[in-house]
C-alpha positions as CSV (number, residue, x, y, z in Angstrom):
1,M,71.3,100.2,53.3
2,N,71.5,103.5,53.8
3,R,68.0,104.6,55.4
4,P,67.5,107.8,53.2
5,L,67.5,105.5,50.0
6,L,65.2,103.1,51.6
7,R,61.8,104.9,51.5
8,P,62.1,105.9,47.7
9,L,63.0,102.0,46.8
10,C,60.0,101.2,48.9
11,F,57.7,103.5,47.1
12,A,59.1,102.6,43.7
13,L,58.7,99.2,44.6
14,A,55.1,99.6,45.7
15,Y,54.3,101.2,42.6
16,F,56.0,98.5,40.6
17,C,53.9,95.8,42.2
18,G,50.7,98.0,42.1
19,A,51.2,98.4,38.3
20,I,51.6,94.8,37.7
21,L,48.2,94.0,39.6
22,I,46.6,96.6,37.7
23,V,48.0,95.0,34.1
24,Y,46.9,91.6,35.4
25,V,43.4,92.6,36.6
26,S,42.7,94.7,33.5
27,P,45.2,94.1,30.9
28,R,43.5,96.1,28.3
29,F,44.6,99.6,28.3
30,D,41.4,101.5,28.7
31,W,39.8,104.2,30.8
32,V,39.5,101.6,33.8
33,T,43.2,100.8,33.6
34,I,44.1,104.5,33.8
35,A,41.5,105.0,36.5
36,W,43.3,102.1,38.4
37,F,46.9,104.0,37.7
38,F,45.5,107.3,38.8
39,L,44.3,105.6,42.2
40,L,47.5,104.0,43.0
41,A,49.4,107.2,42.1
42,M,47.0,109.1,44.6
43,V,47.6,106.4,47.2
44,L,51.0,106.2,46.9
45,G,51.3,110.5,46.8
46,L,49.4,110.2,49.9
47,L,51.5,107.9,51.6
48,H,54.4,109.9,50.9
49,Y,52.7,112.9,52.0
50,L,51.7,111.5,55.4
51,S,55.4,110.0,55.8
52,H,57.0,113.3,55.2
53,R,54.8,115.0,57.8
54,R,55.7,112.2,60.1
55,D,59.6,113.1,59.4
56,E,58.7,116.8,59.8
57,A,57.1,116.2,63.3
58,K,59.9,114.2,64.4
59,L,62.5,116.5,63.1
60,H,60.7,119.6,65.1
61,D,60.5,117.4,68.0
62,A,64.3,116.5,68.0
63,V,65.1,120.5,67.6
64,K,62.7,121.3,70.1
65,R,64.4,119.1,72.8
66,L,68.0,120.2,71.8
67,S,66.7,123.7,72.4
68,D,65.2,123.0,75.7
69,L,68.3,121.0,76.5
70,L,70.5,124.3,75.8
71,H,67.8,126.5,77.8
72,S,67.8,124.3,80.9
73,F,71.4,124.4,80.9
74,A,71.4,128.2,80.5
75,E,68.9,128.8,82.9
76,Q,69.3,125.9,85.5
77,A,72.9,124.4,85.2
78,E,72.7,122.8,88.5
79,S,69.5,120.8,87.5
80,L,72.0,118.9,84.7
81,P,72.9,115.4,85.9
82,E,76.6,114.7,86.8
83,Q,76.8,111.8,84.4
84,A,77.1,112.7,80.9
85,G,75.9,110.5,78.0
86,S,72.0,110.7,78.4
87,P,70.4,108.2,75.8
88,P,69.8,109.7,72.3
89,L,66.6,111.1,71.3
90,E,66.4,108.7,68.5
91,D,68.9,106.7,65.9
92,G,70.6,108.8,63.5
93,I,72.2,112.3,63.3
94,F,70.1,114.0,65.7
95,G,70.5,111.3,68.4
96,V,74.3,111.4,68.0
97,L,74.1,115.3,68.2
98,H,71.8,115.4,71.3
99,D,74.4,113.1,73.0
100,E,77.3,114.9,72.0
101,I,76.0,118.3,73.0
102,Y,74.7,116.9,76.5
103,K,78.5,115.5,77.0
104,S,79.6,118.9,76.0
105,L,77.4,120.6,78.4
106,V,78.0,118.4,81.2
107,S,81.8,118.7,80.7
108,Q,81.3,122.5,80.9
109,K,79.2,122.3,84.1
110,R,82.0,120.4,85.7
111,S,84.8,123.0,84.6
112,R,82.7,125.7,85.8
113,D,82.1,124.1,89.2
114,A,85.7,123.3,89.4
115,A,86.5,126.8,88.6
116,L,84.0,128.1,91.0
117,K,85.4,125.9,93.8
118,A,88.9,126.8,92.8
119,K,88.2,130.5,93.3
120,E,86.6,130.0,96.4
121,Q,89.7,128.1,97.6
122,L,91.9,130.9,96.3
123,K,89.9,133.4,98.1
124,R,90.2,131.3,101.5
125,N,93.8,130.6,101.1
126,M,94.5,134.7,100.5
127,E,92.8,135.4,103.7
128,D,94.5,133.0,105.5
129,V,97.9,134.1,104.0
130,T,96.9,137.6,104.9
131,H,96.0,136.4,108.3
132,Q,99.3,134.7,108.8
133,I,101.5,137.4,107.7
134,K,99.4,140.2,109.6
135,T,99.9,138.4,113.0
136,P,103.7,138.4,113.3
137,L,103.7,142.1,111.8
138,T,101.3,143.3,114.1
139,G,103.7,141.7,116.6
140,V,106.8,143.3,115.4
141,L,105.1,146.7,115.6
142,L,103.9,146.5,119.0
143,L,107.4,145.2,120.2
144,L,108.7,148.2,118.5
145,E,106.5,150.6,120.3
146,L,107.6,148.7,123.4
147,W,111.3,149.0,122.5
148,E,110.9,152.8,122.1
149,S,108.6,153.2,125.5
150,D,111.1,151.0,127.4
151,P,114.7,150.9,126.2
152,H,116.0,149.0,129.3
153,H,114.5,145.8,127.9
154,A,115.9,146.0,124.1
155,V,117.6,142.8,124.4
156,E,114.3,141.2,125.0
157,Y,112.4,142.9,122.6
158,Q,115.0,142.3,119.9
159,G,114.7,138.6,120.6
160,R,111.1,138.8,120.3
161,I,111.3,140.5,117.1
162,R,113.6,138.1,115.7
163,Q,111.3,135.6,116.5
164,E,108.5,137.0,114.7
165,I,110.7,137.8,111.6
166,E,112.0,134.2,111.5
167,R,108.3,133.1,111.6
168,L,107.4,135.3,108.4
169,C,110.6,133.8,106.7
170,A,109.4,130.3,107.7
171,L,105.9,131.1,106.3
172,S,107.3,132.4,102.9
173,D,109.7,129.6,102.5
174,L,106.6,127.1,102.8
175,L,104.5,129.3,100.5
176,L,107.4,129.2,98.0
177,K,107.5,125.6,98.0
178,L,103.8,125.1,97.8
179,S,103.5,127.6,94.8
180,S,106.4,125.5,93.1
181,M,104.7,122.1,93.8
182,D,101.4,123.4,92.2
183,A,103.0,124.9,89.1
184,G,105.1,121.7,88.3
185,A,108.1,123.6,88.5
186,I,110.1,121.3,90.7
187,A,112.5,118.8,89.1
188,F,112.7,115.8,91.5
189,E,116.0,114.0,91.5
190,E,115.8,110.3,91.7
191,S,117.9,108.4,93.7
192,S,117.7,105.1,95.9
193,F,118.5,105.3,99.5
194,A,117.3,103.5,102.9
195,A,114.1,104.4,104.5
196,H,115.6,103.7,108.2
197,G,118.4,106.5,107.3
198,L,115.9,109.2,106.2
199,V,113.8,108.5,109.6
200,I,117.2,108.7,111.4
201,D,117.7,112.3,109.6
202,V,114.4,113.5,110.6
203,E,114.6,112.7,114.1
204,F,118.2,114.2,114.3
205,G,116.6,117.2,112.7
206,L,114.0,117.5,115.3
207,D,115.9,116.7,118.1
208,A,115.2,120.1,119.9
209,I,111.4,120.0,120.0
210,I,111.4,116.2,120.8
211,N,113.4,116.6,123.7
212,Q,111.3,119.6,124.7
213,K,108.5,117.4,125.3
214,N,110.3,114.4,126.6
215,I,109.0,112.4,123.8
216,C,110.2,108.7,123.1
217,L,110.7,108.1,119.4
218,E,110.8,104.5,118.5
219,V,111.6,102.9,114.9
220,V,110.3,99.4,114.2
221,G,110.2,97.4,111.3
222,E,112.4,96.0,108.2
223,D,114.7,98.5,106.4
224,F,114.0,99.3,102.6
225,M,115.2,101.0,99.8
226,I,113.2,104.0,98.6
227,L,113.5,105.4,94.9
228,G,112.6,109.3,94.9
229,D,114.1,112.6,95.8
230,R,115.6,112.3,99.5
231,V,115.6,116.1,100.2
232,W,112.0,116.7,99.6
233,L,110.6,113.2,100.9
234,M,112.6,114.0,104.3
235,E,110.7,117.5,103.9
236,A,107.5,115.6,103.8
237,L,108.3,113.4,106.8
238,I,109.5,116.3,108.8
239,N,106.3,117.8,108.5
240,I,104.4,114.5,109.5
241,V,106.6,113.9,112.5
242,R,106.5,117.6,113.6
243,N,102.7,117.3,113.6
244,A,102.9,114.0,115.6
245,V,105.0,115.9,118.3
246,A,102.6,118.8,118.5
247,A,99.7,116.3,118.9
248,S,101.4,114.1,121.5
249,P,101.4,115.0,125.1
250,A,104.5,115.4,127.1
251,G,106.6,112.2,127.6
252,G,104.5,110.4,125.2
253,K,105.7,108.1,122.5
254,I,106.0,108.1,118.7
255,E,106.4,105.1,116.7
256,I,107.8,105.2,113.0
257,S,107.0,101.9,111.6
258,L,108.6,100.7,108.2
259,S,107.0,98.0,106.2
260,R,106.7,96.4,102.6
261,N,105.2,94.1,100.5
262,A,105.0,93.0,97.1
263,I,102.7,96.0,96.3
264,F,103.7,99.0,98.1
265,Q,106.2,100.4,100.7
266,S,105.3,102.4,103.6
267,I,106.4,104.7,106.3
268,T,103.9,105.2,109.2
269,V,104.0,107.7,112.1
270,K,101.9,107.1,115.0
271,D,101.1,109.5,117.7
272,A,100.1,109.4,121.2
273,G,97.5,112.3,121.1
274,P,93.8,112.4,121.6
275,G,93.0,111.7,118.0
276,L,91.0,113.6,115.4
277,T,87.4,114.3,115.1
278,P,85.6,113.4,111.7
279,E,85.4,116.9,110.8
280,Q,89.2,117.1,111.5
281,Q,89.9,114.1,109.5
282,K,88.1,115.8,106.4
283,R,89.9,118.8,106.6
284,V,93.3,117.9,107.9
285,F,95.0,118.1,104.6
286,E,93.5,121.5,103.7
287,R,96.0,124.3,103.7
288,F,96.2,126.5,106.5
289,Y,93.7,124.7,108.4
290,K,94.4,123.9,112.1
291,G,92.3,122.1,114.4
292,D,93.6,124.0,117.3
293,P,93.9,127.9,116.3
294,Q,96.1,128.5,119.4
295,S,98.6,126.0,118.1
296,P,101.9,127.2,116.7
297,G,102.5,126.8,112.8
298,F,100.7,127.6,109.9
299,G,98.5,124.7,109.0
300,I,100.4,124.0,105.8
301,G,102.7,121.0,106.5
302,L,100.5,118.0,106.3
303,S,99.3,119.9,102.8
304,L,102.7,119.9,101.5
305,A,103.5,116.6,102.5
306,R,100.7,115.1,100.9
307,A,101.6,117.0,97.8
308,I,105.3,115.6,97.6
309,V,104.3,111.9,98.3
310,R,101.7,112.5,95.6
311,Q,104.5,113.7,93.2
312,H,106.2,110.5,94.0
313,G,103.4,108.5,92.9
314,G,102.3,107.7,96.3
315,E,99.6,108.6,98.8
316,L,99.5,110.0,102.4
317,L,96.5,108.0,104.4
318,L,95.0,109.1,107.5
319,R,93.7,106.7,110.2
320,S,92.8,108.2,113.4
321,S,91.2,107.0,116.8
322,S,91.1,107.7,120.5
323,G,94.5,106.2,120.9
324,G,96.3,108.4,118.6
325,S,96.6,109.1,114.7
326,E,98.4,107.3,112.0
327,F,100.0,109.1,109.1
328,E,101.2,106.4,106.4
329,M,103.4,107.6,103.3
330,R,102.7,104.8,101.0
331,F,104.9,104.5,97.8
332,Y,104.3,102.0,94.9
333,P,107.5,101.5,92.9
334,R,106.2,98.5,90.7
335,M,103.4,100.7,89.6
336,R,105.9,103.8,88.7
337,K,108.3,101.1,86.8
338,E,105.4,100.0,84.7
339,E,104.4,103.6,84.2
340,E,107.8,104.4,83.2
341,L,108.3,101.7,80.9
342,V,105.0,102.5,79.2
343,S,106.1,105.8,78.6
344,C,109.4,104.9,77.1
345,N,107.4,102.5,74.8
346,K,105.5,105.3,73.6
347,L,108.3,107.6,72.5
348,P,109.1,107.5,68.6
């Protein structure tokens, strides 16, 4: 039964029962009977008044709590708990209203925190990009001044200027890829290809820097077929292997292992470097982060590799110890097929 109707019905029933009792006790309709009816009306009126006051007090308390909730969010948003859905004030419309307002405020707080975090990250990225661009430009200006003052070594200066310009071109290419990935503007072309063939092509592409450090690259494990964009996955694996070459000492060994089971497929790259500290492990996938500021590169490769793998429904995992670091590209082909099947079933 609707609660707003319950109270009037209770008062009507009480009046009816009281009237029957009065008629039973005093069946003659005289002044005594009228007095009893008057007393009954006064008692019921008093009870109705007290009930109404109690409802007003509860309503005032509910409104005050909602007001306090809104003021606390406006003044001290950080003190609001992260989990939405606090217990309602009471059963009924104000309890539901309180709960919905609370959820809305927590959602707004999370959105605000995410926006502030993104703004801070954007600021850091802009500072890093500015630094990465300014460094080779400063080098080019310096080399031009040296060229003017020492024309006898013009060929040497030309070569070094070319290196700096190529570095700028590589940086712009990486930034374009990252921005396209963030904007979702890349249409991946799916095809089936062998994981071992992908690794061989990556080794061939990095043959110069591998031979420069006399690195031994070994491929182990059982070959399998990958469904995805071969060009972009090759880009991801090149960045991971290049990072492994940079971390490994001269004459070291890099092992690339292929494995699969009923749940996932993986390509794991293990280097022979000193490993990463806990702090480096937390930040290794941050854009423009380099454990060694003096190392070559821009600190974008691993971030780009993780973005590519995630776009293929996989994940890039890290395990590191004093014996070296492992980066694992893990794919879930069965989960992707199930998601595609669900998407097809949703189509009209």
